[in-house]
C-alpha positions as CSV (number, residue, x, y, z in Angstrom):
1,X,201.6,-116.3,-153.0
2,X,204.5,-115.0,-151.0
3,X,202.4,-112.8,-149.1
4,X,199.8,-115.5,-148.2
5,X,201.4,-116.7,-145.0
6,X,202.1,-113.0,-143.7
7,X,198.3,-112.5,-144.1
8,X,197.4,-115.4,-142.1
9,X,200.0,-114.5,-139.5
10,X,198.8,-111.1,-139.3
11,X,195.4,-112.3,-138.7
12,X,195.9,-114.5,-136.2
13,X,197.8,-112.3,-134.2
14,X,195.0,-109.7,-134.2
15,X,192.5,-112.4,-133.4
16,X,194.9,-113.7,-130.4
17,X,195.0,-109.9,-129.1
18,X,191.5,-109.1,-129.0
19,X,190.9,-112.4,-127.4
20,X,193.7,-111.6,-124.4
21,X,192.1,-108.0,-124.2
22,X,188.7,-109.5,-123.6
23,X,190.1,-111.8,-121.3
24,X,191.7,-109.2,-119.5
25,X,188.9,-107.1,-119.3
26,X,186.9,-109.8,-118.0
27,X,189.2,-110.4,-114.9
28,X,189.5,-107.1,-114.1
29,X,185.5,-107.0,-113.5
30,X,184.2,-106.8,-109.7
31,X,182.2,-110.3,-109.6
32,X,179.5,-110.4,-107.0
33,X,180.3,-114.1,-105.7
34,X,178.3,-114.4,-102.9
35,X,174.7,-112.5,-101.9
36,X,175.1,-112.5,-98.3
37,X,178.2,-110.7,-96.7
38,X,180.5,-112.4,-94.1
39,X,178.8,-110.6,-91.3
40,X,175.4,-111.5,-92.2
41,X,176.1,-115.4,-92.2
42,X,175.5,-115.8,-88.8
43,X,172.5,-113.2,-88.6
44,X,170.9,-116.2,-87.1
45,X,173.0,-116.9,-84.5
46,X,174.6,-113.4,-83.4
47,X,172.3,-110.7,-84.6
48,X,170.2,-108.8,-82.4
49,X,167.1,-110.1,-83.7
50,X,167.7,-113.8,-83.1
51,X,169.8,-113.0,-80.0
52,X,168.9,-109.9,-77.6
53,X,165.4,-109.6,-78.7
54,X,164.4,-113.0,-77.7
55,X,165.4,-112.5,-74.5
56,X,163.3,-109.2,-74.0
57,X,160.4,-111.7,-74.8
58,X,161.0,-112.9,-71.0
59,X,160.3,-108.8,-69.6
60,X,157.5,-106.9,-70.6
61,X,158.9,-103.9,-69.6
62,X,162.2,-104.2,-71.1
63,X,160.6,-104.9,-74.7
64,X,158.4,-102.0,-74.5
65,X,161.5,-99.7,-73.4
66,X,163.0,-101.1,-76.4
67,X,160.6,-101.0,-79.0
68,X,158.5,-98.3,-77.3
69,X,155.3,-101.0,-77.7
70,X,154.6,-103.8,-75.5
71,X,154.4,-107.3,-77.3
72,X,150.9,-107.1,-77.6
73,X,151.2,-104.2,-79.6
74,X,154.2,-105.8,-81.5
75,X,152.2,-108.5,-82.3
76,X,148.9,-106.6,-83.1
77,X,150.8,-104.3,-85.7
78,X,152.8,-107.4,-87.2
79,X,149.3,-108.9,-87.9
80,X,148.0,-105.7,-89.7
81,X,151.0,-105.1,-92.2
82,X,152.7,-108.9,-92.3
83,X,151.1,-109.6,-95.5
84,X,152.8,-106.0,-96.8
85,X,156.2,-106.7,-96.0
86,X,156.9,-110.2,-96.7
87,X,159.2,-111.2,-99.3
88,X,159.6,-114.5,-100.9
89,X,162.4,-116.9,-100.0
90,X,165.0,-117.7,-103.2
91,X,167.3,-120.8,-104.1
92,X,170.2,-118.4,-103.2
93,X,169.1,-117.0,-99.7
94,X,166.4,-117.1,-97.2
95,X,164.7,-113.7,-96.9
96,X,164.3,-111.8,-93.8
97,X,160.9,-112.7,-92.2
98,X,158.2,-109.9,-91.5
99,X,158.8,-109.7,-87.7
100,X,162.4,-109.0,-88.1
101,X,161.7,-106.7,-90.7
102,X,159.2,-104.9,-88.0
103,X,161.9,-105.0,-85.8
104,X,164.8,-103.4,-87.6
105,X,162.3,-100.4,-88.5
106,X,160.8,-99.7,-85.3
107,X,164.3,-99.8,-83.6
108,X,165.4,-97.2,-86.4
109,X,162.2,-95.2,-85.0
110,X,162.8,-95.2,-81.6
111,X,167.0,-94.6,-81.9
112,X,167.3,-92.4,-84.6
113,X,170.6,-94.4,-85.3
114,X,172.2,-94.4,-88.9
115,X,171.3,-97.2,-91.2
116,X,175.0,-98.8,-90.8
117,X,174.6,-98.6,-87.0
118,X,171.2,-100.7,-87.0
119,X,172.8,-102.8,-90.1
120,X,175.6,-103.8,-87.8
121,X,173.5,-104.7,-84.6
122,X,171.0,-107.0,-86.9
123,X,173.7,-108.6,-89.1
124,X,172.4,-107.4,-92.2
125,X,173.7,-104.5,-95.2
126,X,173.0,-101.0,-94.5
127,X,171.0,-100.7,-98.2
128,X,169.0,-103.5,-96.2
129,X,168.0,-101.3,-93.5
130,X,167.0,-98.5,-95.7
131,X,164.8,-100.8,-97.9
132,X,163.0,-102.4,-94.8
133,X,162.4,-98.7,-93.1
134,X,160.9,-97.2,-95.8
135,X,158.8,-100.7,-97.1
136,X,157.6,-100.8,-93.6
137,X,156.7,-97.1,-92.8
138,X,154.7,-97.2,-95.9
139,X,153.1,-100.3,-94.9
140,X,152.6,-98.8,-91.6
141,X,150.8,-95.7,-93.1
142,X,148.8,-97.1,-95.6
143,X,146.9,-99.5,-93.2
144,X,146.6,-97.4,-90.1
145,X,146.4,-93.8,-91.4
146,X,142.6,-93.4,-91.7
147,X,142.5,-95.3,-88.3
148,X,144.8,-93.3,-86.3
149,X,144.7,-89.9,-88.0
150,X,141.2,-89.5,-89.1
151,X,139.5,-86.2,-89.1
152,X,138.4,-85.9,-85.7
153,X,134.2,-85.4,-85.0
154,X,133.0,-82.4,-83.4
155,X,132.6,-84.1,-80.0
156,X,136.2,-85.4,-80.3
157,X,137.3,-81.5,-80.8
158,X,135.4,-80.7,-77.5
159,X,137.1,-84.0,-75.9
160,X,140.5,-82.5,-76.8
161,X,139.2,-78.8,-75.5
162,X,138.7,-80.3,-72.2
163,X,141.8,-82.3,-72.2
164,X,143.5,-78.7,-72.4
165,X,141.7,-76.8,-70.1
166,X,142.3,-79.6,-67.4
167,X,146.2,-80.3,-68.1
168,X,147.5,-77.0,-69.4
169,X,144.6,-74.4,-68.2
170,X,143.9,-73.3,-71.5
171,X,140.0,-73.0,-72.7
172,X,138.9,-73.7,-76.1
173,X,142.1,-74.9,-76.9
174,X,142.1,-77.4,-79.8
175,X,145.4,-78.4,-80.1
176,X,149.5,-76.8,-80.5
177,X,150.9,-76.5,-83.7
178,X,154.6,-76.0,-84.9
179,X,156.9,-76.7,-87.5
180,X,160.4,-78.4,-87.9
181,X,162.7,-78.5,-90.2
182,X,164.4,-81.7,-91.6
183,X,167.9,-81.7,-92.9
184,X,168.0,-83.2,-96.7
185,X,170.3,-83.6,-99.3
186,X,169.3,-81.1,-101.7
187,X,167.6,-82.8,-105.1
188,X,169.0,-82.5,-108.3
189,X,168.4,-79.3,-110.1
190,X,166.4,-77.8,-106.9
191,X,168.0,-74.4,-107.0
192,X,167.4,-72.9,-103.7
193,X,163.5,-74.4,-103.3
194,X,164.7,-75.9,-100.2
195,X,167.2,-73.7,-98.8
196,X,166.3,-72.6,-95.5
197,X,167.0,-69.5,-93.3
198,X,169.5,-71.6,-91.6
199,X,171.5,-71.9,-94.7
200,X,170.7,-75.6,-95.0
201,X,168.5,-77.7,-97.1
202,X,165.3,-79.3,-95.5
203,X,161.8,-80.2,-96.1
204,X,158.9,-79.5,-93.4
205,X,157.2,-81.1,-90.9
206,X,154.4,-79.3,-89.9
207,X,152.3,-81.1,-86.9
208,X,149.6,-80.4,-84.1
209,X,149.3,-82.1,-81.0
210,X,146.6,-82.7,-78.3
211,X,147.1,-82.4,-74.4
212,X,148.6,-85.7,-74.3
213,X,151.5,-85.2,-76.3
214,X,149.6,-87.2,-79.4
215,X,149.8,-86.1,-83.0
216,X,146.0,-85.0,-84.5
217,X,147.1,-83.6,-87.6
218,X,150.8,-83.9,-89.5
219,X,151.8,-82.3,-92.7
220,X,155.2,-83.2,-94.5
221,X,156.8,-82.2,-97.6
222,X,156.8,-78.6,-97.9
223,X,159.6,-76.9,-99.1
224,X,162.1,-75.5,-96.5
225,X,162.5,-71.9,-98.2
226,X,158.8,-71.7,-96.8
227,X,158.0,-70.3,-93.2
228,X,155.7,-72.0,-90.5
229,X,153.1,-69.6,-91.5
230,X,153.7,-69.9,-95.0
231,X,153.7,-73.9,-94.7
232,X,150.7,-73.7,-92.9
233,X,148.6,-71.3,-95.2
234,X,149.2,-73.6,-97.9
235,X,148.3,-77.2,-96.2
236,X,145.6,-79.1,-96.5
237,X,144.8,-78.8,-92.9
238,X,145.4,-74.7,-93.1
239,X,142.9,-74.7,-96.1
240,X,140.1,-76.9,-94.4
241,X,140.3,-74.5,-91.6
242,X,139.6,-71.4,-93.3
243,X,136.8,-73.1,-95.2
244,X,135.4,-74.4,-92.3
245,X,135.5,-78.1,-92.8
246,X,137.0,-79.6,-90.3
247,X,133.8,-80.0,-87.7
248,X,135.2,-77.5,-85.7
249,X,132.5,-76.7,-82.6
250,X,130.7,-73.6,-82.5
251,X,131.8,-70.7,-80.0
252,X,131.4,-71.3,-76.4
253,X,131.6,-69.2,-73.4
254,X,134.7,-69.9,-71.1
255,X,132.5,-69.0,-67.9
256,X,128.4,-69.3,-67.4
257,X,126.5,-66.7,-69.2
258,X,130.2,-65.1,-70.4
259,X,130.3,-64.1,-74.1
260,X,131.2,-67.1,-76.6
261,X,134.3,-67.1,-77.9
262,X,136.1,-69.2,-80.4
263,X,137.6,-72.6,-80.4
264,X,141.8,-72.1,-81.5
265,X,144.9,-73.7,-82.1
266,X,147.7,-72.1,-80.3
267,X,151.3,-71.7,-82.0
268,X,154.3,-69.5,-81.7
269,X,155.2,-66.3,-83.6
270,X,155.8,-67.4,-87.1
271,X,152.4,-68.3,-87.6
272,X,149.8,-65.3,-88.2
273,X,146.8,-64.6,-85.7
274,X,143.5,-65.9,-87.0
275,X,140.0,-66.5,-85.4
276,X,141.1,-69.9,-85.2
277,X,144.5,-69.5,-84.2
278,X,146.3,-67.6,-81.5
279,X,149.4,-66.4,-81.1
280,X,152.0,-64.2,-78.8
281,X,152.6,-60.5,-79.6
282,X,155.7,-60.2,-81.4
283,X,158.6,-59.6,-79.5
284,X,159.8,-56.5,-81.4
285,X,156.6,-54.8,-80.4
286,X,156.5,-55.2,-76.8
287,X,159.2,-52.5,-75.0
288,X,160.6,-52.8,-71.9
289,X,159.5,-50.0,-70.2
290,X,155.5,-50.7,-71.0
291,X,153.5,-52.5,-68.6
292,X,153.8,-56.5,-69.2
293,X,150.6,-57.2,-70.5
294,X,150.4,-61.5,-71.0
295,X,149.0,-62.7,-74.1
296,X,146.9,-66.2,-73.5
297,X,149.7,-68.2,-75.1
298,X,152.1,-66.9,-72.2
299,X,151.2,-70.1,-70.8
300,X,152.0,-74.0,-71.1
301,X,150.7,-74.6,-74.6
302,X,153.7,-74.1,-76.5
303,X,155.8,-76.6,-74.4
304,X,153.4,-79.5,-75.6
305,X,155.0,-79.5,-78.8
306,X,158.0,-78.4,-78.2
307,X,158.7,-81.4,-76.2
308,X,157.8,-83.7,-79.2
309,X,159.6,-81.8,-81.7
310,X,162.9,-81.8,-79.9
311,X,163.2,-85.6,-79.9
312,X,163.0,-85.2,-83.9
313,X,165.6,-82.6,-83.2
314,X,168.0,-84.7,-81.1
315,X,167.2,-87.8,-83.3
316,X,167.6,-86.4,-86.8
317,X,170.0,-83.4,-86.5
318,X,167.2,-80.9,-87.3
319,X,167.3,-77.1,-87.2
């Protein structure tokens, strides 16, 4: 029995040490004490939505300058997607309303600011802004894609062609086409799939616009290693043009009783020359000592899409 007390004491010491170690680990853990950061507690008073935007409601011109939508358009869009972006309130915090969610998303799309910058303005978290932008953009796409970016009818293509001839002096033109590299972080294990000629990682936005700078076709997501011509050839749009399933009008003469010519899209040198796609002559094949022969694309049309893509360039730090 002489060793019995010693065993008890050893067991108690071991048990005590284990308890103290657990308490130390528990104390080192970062506990989440609050659902809302200090900066967000006064969102309802000092946040941009509850302060500045309420003042803009009294000035429709300033409201449109801020959101690129007037108040009627803003509320119409809100009514379309409200149920899709509404979140439930909890016992711990009140959810951000659909109206404020739409305001945050539109402000991001208008300015191209960093999520953290928008978060400070609206007194919320950067991760919250990121989630809101993704949710609202998805809701807008799901609700409006079939209405806004539907395949044009033959009559619609002809109206677009008339606008190009009137505004840009280009007959039988259905749109200006170009691509833009949007910088991304390289996905895991992607190798050089998204590595482009500028030695950065990107995905490609391929777009077609009409004579009024309005998008008629978009294709997003092609890997950055592909050229504009490659993206075009492999896109749904490019394949539909090739198989003739886009309601493209039949050939028409440029002048009365003249030869009938096809309707075309116009692009830069990165695109292939096709019956339905015009491009400039390659610069390396035109020598300075030769008489200049202007191609049909030596006019204003490339500027149409260039102006739009420059907006993406400066906002998103593209190529």
